[in-house]
C-alpha positions in Angstrom: 0.0 0.0 0.0 1.3 3.5 -0.9 2.1 5.5 2.2 0.0 8.3 0.8 -3.7 7.6 1.1 -6.1 8.5 -1.6 -9.5 9.9 -0.6 -12.6 11.2 -2.4 -14.3 14.1 -0.8 -17.5 13.4 -2.7 -17.8 10.1 -0.7 -17.3 12.0 2.6 -20.0 14.5 1.6 -22.4 11.6 0.9 -22.4 10.8 4.6 -23.1 7.4 6.3 -20.8 4.4 5.8 -18.9 6.0 2.9 -18.1 9.1 5.0 -16.9 6.9 7.9 -14.7 5.0 5.6 -13.1 8.2 4.3 -12.5 9.4 7.9 -10.7 6.2 8.8 -8.6 6.5 5.6 -7.7 10.1 6.5 -6.6 9.2 10.0 -4.6 6.2 8.9 -3.0 8.1 6.0 -2.0 11.1 8.0 -0.5 9.0 10.7 1.7 7.3 8.1 2.9 10.3 6.1 1.1 13.5 6.8 0.0 13.5 3.1 -3.1 12.7 1.1 -4.1 12.5 -2.5 -7.5 14.2 -2.7 -10.1 13.6 -5.4 -13.5 15.3 -5.6 -11.8 18.5 -4.4 -14.2 20.9 -6.1 -11.6 23.3 -7.6 -13.0 24.1 -11.1 -11.4 21.9 -13.8 -8.8 23.7 -15.8 -8.5 26.7 -13.5 -5.0 25.7 -12.1 -3.8 25.2 -15.7 -4.9 28.7 -16.6 -3.1 30.2 -13.6 0.0 28.2 -14.5 -0.1 29.6 -18.1 -0.4 33.2 -16.9 2.4 32.6 -14.3 4.7 31.3 -17.0 4.2 34.6 -18.9 5.3 36.4 -15.8 8.3 34.2 -15.1 9.4 34.6 -18.7 9.8 38.4 -18.2 13.3 39.8 -17.9 14.6 40.0 -14.4 14.8 43.7 -14.6 11.0 43.8 -15.0 10.3 41.3 -12.3 12.5 43.3 -9.9 9.8 45.9 -9.8 7.7 43.4 -7.9 10.6 41.9 -5.7 9.9 41.1 -2.1 11.5 39.1 0.7 10.2 35.7 1.9 6.7 36.3 3.4 6.0 39.3 1.2 3.6 39.7 -1.7 5.2 39.7 -5.1 8.3 38.1 -6.8 10.8 36.2 -4.6 13.7 35.8 -6.9 16.3 33.0 -7.0 18.7 32.7 -4.0 16.3 34.2 -1.4 15.1 31.0 0.3 16.5 27.7 1.6 13.7 25.6 3.1 16.0 23.0 4.6 17.0 25.5 7.3 13.5 25.2 8.9 14.5 21.7 10.1 18.1 22.6 10.7 19.5 21.2 7.4 22.0 23.5 5.9 21.5 23.6 2.1 22.4 26.0 -0.7 19.6 28.3 -1.8 16.6 26.5 -3.4 16.6 26.4 -7.2 13.3 28.3 -7.8 11.6 31.6 -8.1 8.2 32.4 -6.7 5.3 34.7 -7.2 3.4 35.0 -3.9 0.0 36.3 -3.0 -1.8 36.1 0.4 -4.8 37.0 2.5 -5.7 40.7 2.5 -8.3 41.0 5.2 -6.7 43.7 7.4 -7.8 43.9 11.1 -6.9 47.6 11.5 -3.8 47.0 13.6 -0.7 48.0 11.6 1.5 45.6 13.7 -0.6 42.8 12.4 -1.6 44.0 9.0 2.0 44.9 7.9 3.0 41.3 8.5 0.1 39.0 7.8 -2.4 41.0 5.6 -0.2 42.9 3.2 -1.8 44.1 -0.1 -1.2 41.9 -3.0 0.9 43.2 -5.9 -0.1 42.2 -9.4 2.1 42.6 -12.5 0.8 45.0 -15.1 2.5 43.0 -17.8 0.3 39.9 -17.1 -3.1 41.4 -16.2 -5.0 38.1 -16.3 -2.9 36.7 -13.5 -4.9 38.7 -10.9 -8.4 37.4 -11.8 -7.2 33.8 -12.3 -5.2 33.6 -9.2 -8.0 35.1 -7.1 -10.5 32.7 -8.4 -8.1 29.8 -7.7 -7.3 30.9 -4.1 -11.0 31.5 -3.4 -11.7 27.9 -4.5 -8.9 26.4 -2.5 -9.8 28.3 0.6 -13.2 26.6 0.5 -11.5 23.2 0.0 -9.1 23.9 2.9 -12.0 24.7 5.3 -13.7 21.4 4.2 -10.4 19.5 4.8 -10.2 20.9 8.3 -13.7 19.9 9.0 -12.9 16.4 7.7 -9.8 16.2 9.9 -11.9 17.1 13.0 -14.4 14.4 12.0 -11.6 11.8 11.4 -10.7 12.2 15.1 -14.4 11.8 16.0 -14.5 15.2 17.7 -18.0 16.3 18.8 -17.6 19.7 16.9 -15.3 21.3 14.3 -13.0 23.6 16.3 -11.7 25.3 13.2 -15.0 27.1 12.6 -13.9 29.6 15.3 -10.1 29.4 14.7 -10.2 30.2 11.0 -12.8 33.1 10.6 -10.2 35.5 9.2 -7.2 33.2 8.6 -3.8 34.0 7.3 -2.8 32.2 4.1 -0.3 32.4 1.3 -0.3 31.0 -2.3 3.1 30.5 -3.8 3.4 30.0 -7.5 6.8 28.3 -7.8 8.8 28.1 -11.0 11.5 25.4 -11.1 13.7 26.4 -14.1 15.4 23.7 -16.2 18.9 22.4 -15.8 20.1 24.2 -18.9 19.1 27.5 -17.3 20.2 27.1 -13.6 23.3 24.9 -14.3 24.4 21.9 -12.3 23.1 21.9 -8.7 25.6 22.4 -5.9 26.1 19.4 -3.5 22.9 19.2 -1.4 21.0 21.7 -3.5 17.3 21.1 -4.3 14.5 22.9 -6.0 13.1 22.9 -2.5 15.2 21.5 0.3 13.8 18.9 2.8 11.3 20.5 5.2 7.9 20.5 6.7 5.3 23.2 6.1 4.3 25.5 8.9 0.5 25.9 9.0 -2.5 23.7 9.0 -3.2 22.5 5.4 -1.2 22.8 2.3 -2.9 22.2 -1.1 -0.6 21.5 -4.0 -1.4 21.5 -7.7 1.8 20.3 -9.4 3.3 19.1 -12.6 5.1 15.7 -12.5 8.7 15.5 -13.4 12.1 13.8 -12.9 13.0 16.6 -10.5 9.7 16.4 -8.7 8.1 16.0 -5.3 9.4 13.4 -2.8 7.8 12.5 0.5 9.6 11.0 3.6 8.2 8.4 5.9 9.9 6.6 8.8 9.1 3.2 7.2 10.1 3.9 3.6 12.5 6.9 3.6 12.3 9.2 0.6 10.0 8.2 -2.2 8.4 9.9 -5.2 4.9 11.2 -4.4 2.1 9.7 -6.4 0.6 11.9 -9.0 -2.8 12.0 -10.7 -4.0 15.1 -12.7 -7.5 14.5 -11.3 -6.4 15.0 -7.7 -4.6 17.6 -5.6 -1.8 16.7 -3.2 -2.5 17.7 0.4 -0.2 17.7 3.4 -0.5 19.0 6.9 1.9 21.4 8.4 3.5 21.9 11.8 0.6 23.8 13.4 -1.9 21.1 12.6 0.5 18.4 13.7 1.0 20.2 17.0 -2.8 20.6 17.4 -3.2 16.8 16.9 -0.9 16.2 19.9 1.7 14.8 17.4 -0.7 12.0 16.4 -0.2 13.1 12.8 3.3 14.0 11.6 3.8 17.2 9.6 4.4 15.9 6.1 8.2 16.0 5.4 9.0 16.5 1.7 11.4 18.0 -0.8 11.5 18.8 -4.5 14.5 17.2 -6.3 16.9 19.4 -8.3 16.7 19.3 -12.1 18.0 16.0 -13.4 20.7 15.4 -16.0 18.3 13.1 -17.9 15.7 15.8 -18.2 17.7 19.0 -18.7 14.8 21.0 -20.3 12.3 20.1 -17.6 10.6 23.3 -16.6 7.9 23.0 -13.9 5.4 25.3 -12.2 3.6 24.4 -9.0 0.7 26.1 -7.2 1.1 25.8 -3.4 -1.6 27.1 -1.1 -0.5 27.4 2.6 -3.5 27.7 4.9 -3.2 28.7 8.5 -5.6 30.1 11.1 -6.6 33.5 12.5 -3.4 35.3 13.4 -4.4 35.4 17.0 -5.9 31.9 17.2 -4.8 30.0 20.3 -4.1 26.4 19.4 -4.5 23.9 22.3 -3.1 20.5 21.4 -5.4 17.5 21.8 -4.4 15.4 24.8 -4.2 11.6 24.9 -5.8 9.3 24.0 -6.3 11.3 20.7 -3.0 13.0 20.9 0.2 11.1 21.5 2.0 13.6 23.7 0.6 14.9 27.0 1.2 18.4 28.4 1.9 20.3 25.2 1.3 24.0 25.9 -1.1 26.2 23.8 0.5 28.4 21.1 -0.6 31.5 19.2 -0.8 30.9 15.5 1.2 34.0 14.3 4.0 33.5 16.8 4.3 29.9 15.9 4.6 30.6 12.2 6.9 33.6 12.4 9.8 31.8 13.8 9.7 29.2 11.0 9.4 31.9 8.2 12.4 33.7 9.6 14.5 30.5 9.6 14.2 29.9 5.8 14.9 33.5 4.7 18.4 34.1 3.3 19.9 37.5 3.9 
């Protein structure tokens, strides 16, 4: 059996025995790997492909043009090559990740500049690719609905009497990174230990990934099997849980550890674009870990979402 479980949300929505079966599969799958392959996700067919096409137009622009939209990690706009090394989040020293990113995020300010200037920055849209705004907004709206449904499913999978995320994600922070992984014949031979994205776990609750398969693609780590290529199906999205949700579960579910391989010598022209939606909670949400017997670890203290996330974002920023 593949370590990554496949589930169909339409079966969960149907209720009854089908829903119970999905809930068991979710719990088993997340305990193994922190990853799921999700069908019936409800994101409009073809929308991700349209976003990807528009993003490629942006990434093809000269660097001098993209620099107009340049930001640091956690900002809204273009995060150029050499700015990020995800391996540092878990203490693994790696060269910079071989990618560039266009990032957007939640813009629902609360009126406190100390909060808004970190978590609810205005999005910046390139004038050169005007369709990117409408397409990306439609995509992130759809994936937020999916993310809320996944959190409800996860609560049900643990047989909780109510969904705690209704109150914890009323005005959540989130980011959507459109990652471009250039080909080998553009970036050159990787340095030792260099990846498109170094080994790491995500930081929030749910990550929804729409990706293109490739030789230099996604790998997932499990204690039983080590590193292995992640399964891919164009009809499904890849979902993993992050550190915040793993902590909430009392470490019952591991945060999904993963990496994206560097461009491979046998595929020097492979050029990939991935859409990665990182969902979190309200910036001031207090997360109280589930105690045993649901959680595995007793006595874990509550944490505030924004404080928990900030330390991890700072760790992966270069410079």
